[in-house]
C-alpha positions as CSV (number, residue, x, y, z in Angstrom):
1,M,-0.1,0.1,-0.1
2,I,1.2,3.4,-0.9
3,S,0.4,6.6,1.1
4,V,1.0,10.1,-0.5
5,C,1.3,12.8,1.9
6,I,0.4,16.4,0.9
7,A,0.4,19.5,3.1
8,T,-1.9,22.1,1.7
9,Y,-2.6,25.8,2.4
10,N,-4.3,28.1,0.0
11,G,-3.5,25.8,-3.0
12,E,-6.6,26.1,-4.9
13,K,-5.0,27.3,-8.2
14,F,-2.8,24.2,-8.8
15,I,-4.0,21.5,-6.4
16,R,-6.3,19.5,-9.1
17,E,-3.5,19.4,-11.4
18,Q,-1.2,17.8,-9.0
19,L,-3.8,15.4,-7.6
20,D,-4.6,14.2,-11.1
21,S,-1.2,13.4,-11.9
22,I,-0.8,11.5,-8.6
23,L,-4.2,9.4,-8.6
24,K,-3.6,8.1,-12.1
25,Q,-0.6,6.1,-10.8
26,L,-2.1,4.7,-7.7
27,S,-4.0,1.6,-7.0
28,E,-7.6,1.3,-5.6
29,E,-6.0,0.3,-2.3
30,D,-3.7,3.3,-2.0
31,E,-4.3,6.6,-0.2
32,V,-3.7,10.3,-0.4
33,I,-3.4,11.9,2.8
34,I,-3.9,15.7,2.8
35,S,-3.3,17.9,5.8
36,D,-4.6,21.5,5.5
37,A,-3.2,24.2,7.7
38,G,-6.5,26.3,7.6
39,S,-6.9,27.4,4.0
40,T,-9.0,30.4,3.4
41,D,-9.5,29.8,-0.3
42,N,-11.3,27.0,-2.2
43,T,-8.5,24.5,-1.7
44,L,-10.6,21.8,0.2
45,S,-13.6,22.4,-2.2
46,V,-11.4,21.5,-5.1
47,V,-10.2,18.4,-3.2
48,K,-13.7,17.3,-2.3
49,S,-15.0,17.9,-6.0
50,L,-12.6,15.1,-7.1
51,N,-14.9,12.7,-5.2
52,D,-12.2,10.2,-4.8
53,K,-12.4,7.8,-2.0
54,R,-8.6,7.5,-1.6
55,I,-8.3,11.0,-0.7
56,K,-8.4,11.6,3.1
57,V,-8.4,15.0,4.5
58,H,-7.3,16.1,7.9
59,I,-7.0,19.6,9.5
60,C,-3.7,20.5,11.0
61,L,-4.6,22.2,14.4
62,K,-1.0,22.6,15.7
63,K,0.5,26.2,15.0
64,A,4.0,27.3,15.2
65,E,4.9,29.2,18.5
66,Y,6.2,32.8,18.2
67,V,9.8,32.8,17.2
68,K,12.0,35.8,16.3
69,S,13.1,34.4,13.1
70,A,10.5,34.3,10.1
71,V,12.6,31.4,8.6
72,F,12.1,29.3,11.7
73,A,8.5,30.1,12.1
74,K,7.8,29.0,8.6
75,M,9.8,26.1,8.9
76,D,8.0,25.0,12.0
77,S,4.4,25.5,10.4
78,I,5.4,23.4,7.4
79,R,6.8,20.6,9.7
80,Y,3.8,20.5,11.7
81,N,1.5,20.2,8.7
82,F,3.5,17.4,7.3
83,E,3.7,15.6,10.5
84,N,0.0,15.7,10.8
85,A,-0.2,14.1,7.3
86,L,2.4,11.5,8.1
87,S,0.7,10.5,11.5
88,H,-2.3,9.3,9.5
89,A,-0.3,7.4,6.8
90,M,-1.0,3.6,6.6
91,G,1.1,2.6,3.7
92,D,4.1,0.5,3.5
93,V,5.7,3.2,1.3
94,I,5.3,6.9,1.9
95,F,5.7,9.7,-0.9
96,L,5.7,13.2,0.1
97,S,4.2,15.8,-2.3
98,D,3.7,19.6,-2.6
99,Q,0.3,21.0,-3.4
100,D,1.4,22.8,-6.8
101,D,3.7,20.4,-8.6
102,I,3.0,17.9,-11.5
103,W,4.2,14.2,-11.1
104,M,5.8,12.3,-14.2
105,P,3.7,9.4,-15.4
106,N,6.8,7.1,-14.4
107,K,7.4,8.5,-10.9
108,V,5.7,5.9,-8.8
109,A,6.9,2.7,-10.7
110,T,10.6,4.1,-11.0
111,V,10.8,5.0,-7.1
112,L,9.2,1.6,-6.0
113,Q,12.0,0.0,-8.0
114,A,14.6,1.9,-6.5
115,L,13.2,1.4,-2.9
116,K,13.9,-2.4,-3.3
117,S,17.5,-1.7,-2.3
118,S,17.1,1.4,-0.2
119,C,14.8,2.7,2.6
120,M,14.5,6.1,1.0
121,V,14.8,7.6,-2.5
122,V,15.6,11.1,-3.4
123,H,15.1,12.0,-7.1
124,D,15.8,15.1,-9.2
125,C,12.9,17.4,-10.5
126,E,12.4,19.5,-13.6
127,V,11.8,23.0,-12.5
128,F,9.5,25.5,-14.3
129,D,8.2,28.9,-13.7
130,G,4.6,30.3,-13.8
131,D,4.7,30.5,-17.6
132,K,6.0,26.7,-17.7
133,T,9.5,27.8,-18.9
134,I,11.9,25.0,-18.2
135,L,14.6,26.1,-15.8
136,P,17.8,24.0,-14.7
137,S,16.8,21.0,-12.7
138,F,17.0,21.0,-8.8
139,M,20.1,19.0,-8.6
140,N,21.9,20.8,-11.5
141,F,21.0,24.1,-10.0
142,Y,21.4,23.6,-6.4
143,R,24.2,20.8,-6.5
144,P,23.6,19.3,-3.2
145,T,26.1,17.1,-1.4
146,V,25.5,13.3,-1.0
147,G,26.1,11.4,2.1
148,K,25.3,11.4,5.7
149,W,27.9,13.8,7.1
150,K,27.7,16.0,4.0
151,T,24.0,16.5,4.7
152,F,25.0,18.9,7.5
153,I,26.8,21.1,4.8
154,K,24.3,21.1,1.9
155,P,21.4,18.6,2.2
156,V,20.0,16.9,-0.7
157,F,16.6,16.3,0.9
158,M,13.8,18.1,-0.9
159,G,10.4,16.7,0.3
160,C,8.5,16.7,-3.0
161,C,11.2,14.5,-4.4
162,M,11.3,12.0,-1.7
163,A,9.7,8.6,-0.8
164,F,10.5,6.1,1.9
165,T,9.5,2.9,3.9
166,K,7.4,2.5,6.8
167,D,10.5,1.8,8.9
168,V,11.7,5.5,8.3
169,L,8.2,6.7,9.2
170,R,8.4,4.7,12.7
171,K,11.7,6.1,13.3
172,A,10.6,9.9,12.6
173,L,7.4,10.1,14.5
174,P,6.9,12.0,16.6
175,M,9.2,14.7,15.2
176,P,11.3,16.6,17.6
177,N,10.4,20.2,18.6
178,Y,13.6,21.6,17.0
179,H,13.9,24.2,14.2
180,I,14.5,21.6,11.5
181,E,12.8,21.0,8.2
182,H,10.7,17.8,7.9
183,D,12.5,16.4,4.9
184,T,15.9,16.9,6.2
185,Y,14.9,15.2,9.5
186,L,13.3,12.2,7.6
187,G,16.5,12.0,5.6
188,L,18.5,11.8,8.8
189,C,16.3,9.1,10.2
190,A,16.8,7.2,6.9
191,Y,20.5,7.4,7.2
192,K,20.2,6.0,10.7
193,I,18.7,2.6,9.6
194,G,19.7,2.1,6.0
195,K,20.4,3.2,2.5
196,V,19.4,6.6,0.9
197,Y,19.2,6.2,-2.9
198,I,20.0,9.3,-5.0
199,L,18.3,9.1,-8.4
200,K,19.2,11.9,-10.7
201,E,16.1,11.4,-13.0
202,P,13.8,14.2,-12.8
203,L,10.4,12.7,-11.7
204,I,8.2,15.6,-11.0
205,R,7.8,19.0,-12.6
206,Y,8.4,21.5,-9.7
207,R,6.7,24.7,-10.0
208,R,8.1,27.9,-9.0
209,H,5.7,30.7,-8.8
210,G,7.0,33.1,-6.0
211,M,4.7,31.7,-3.4
212,N,6.3,28.2,-2.8
213,A,6.8,26.9,0.9
214,S,10.0,25.3,0.0
215,F,13.3,26.7,1.3
216,C,15.3,25.3,-1.8
217,A,15.7,28.6,-3.4
218,E,15.9,30.7,-0.2
219,G,18.5,28.9,1.9
220,S,21.5,30.9,0.1
221,R,19.8,34.2,1.1
222,N,19.7,33.6,4.9
223,S,22.1,35.3,7.1
224,L,25.1,33.5,8.6
225,L,23.6,33.1,11.9
226,I,20.6,31.4,10.5
227,K,22.6,29.0,8.5
228,F,24.7,28.2,11.6
229,L,21.7,27.7,13.7
230,R,19.9,25.3,11.0
231,R,22.8,23.1,11.2
232,W,23.1,23.0,14.9
233,Y,19.5,22.1,15.2
234,M,20.2,19.3,12.6
235,L,23.1,17.9,14.7
236,K,20.8,18.1,17.9
237,A,18.0,16.3,15.9
238,Y,20.3,13.7,14.4
239,F,21.8,12.6,17.9
240,C,18.4,12.4,19.4
241,I,17.1,9.8,16.9
242,K,16.8,6.6,18.8
């Protein structure tokens, strides 16, 4: 069984196209878990209009506590929303998904094959802007480092490009109350128990439209203090994983 976990917030514009690209690749026994952080637009109405029994909606009630850094406040909010989705996942394999991308038709089959020899797969993505102009892929542009300890320098983990086994999920929940991205923490959990497979094939179309929740394009603009603190919290989280 596959669980696809999506965190939503005011995503009415693109959520239908994303769900269409996902549902086509799932069986009738699979599920799509949506955690919504209080959307004020028609996101949930669009989701419900699909009338697909595989889609299960949960509301995220946990809110980020006040912190001085907007970076950490945003990070915490996203982590809480994904943690809520993950806490309801029943699948043997879990995929993470953003609300505004498009999955390639071969994504699920390709990732499942790679998971036969690993506990987590991270793949590349084709990046496009609001006009669907193709940009350099995530891995070509960001050039992440690969390897457990190199993760603390420039992590490869980008949630919408990740899938992992139930063993990783068991290790990760509940997530620690540190200022750490949900995807980076899941990656650290995977390194604790097995192999992380890096797949340099783009398996989604990642939409950049100026309102993304992801930090992949923002990290380089953070202050040196924020960069240091992020890595400090990553180290704390890693050594707390049991």
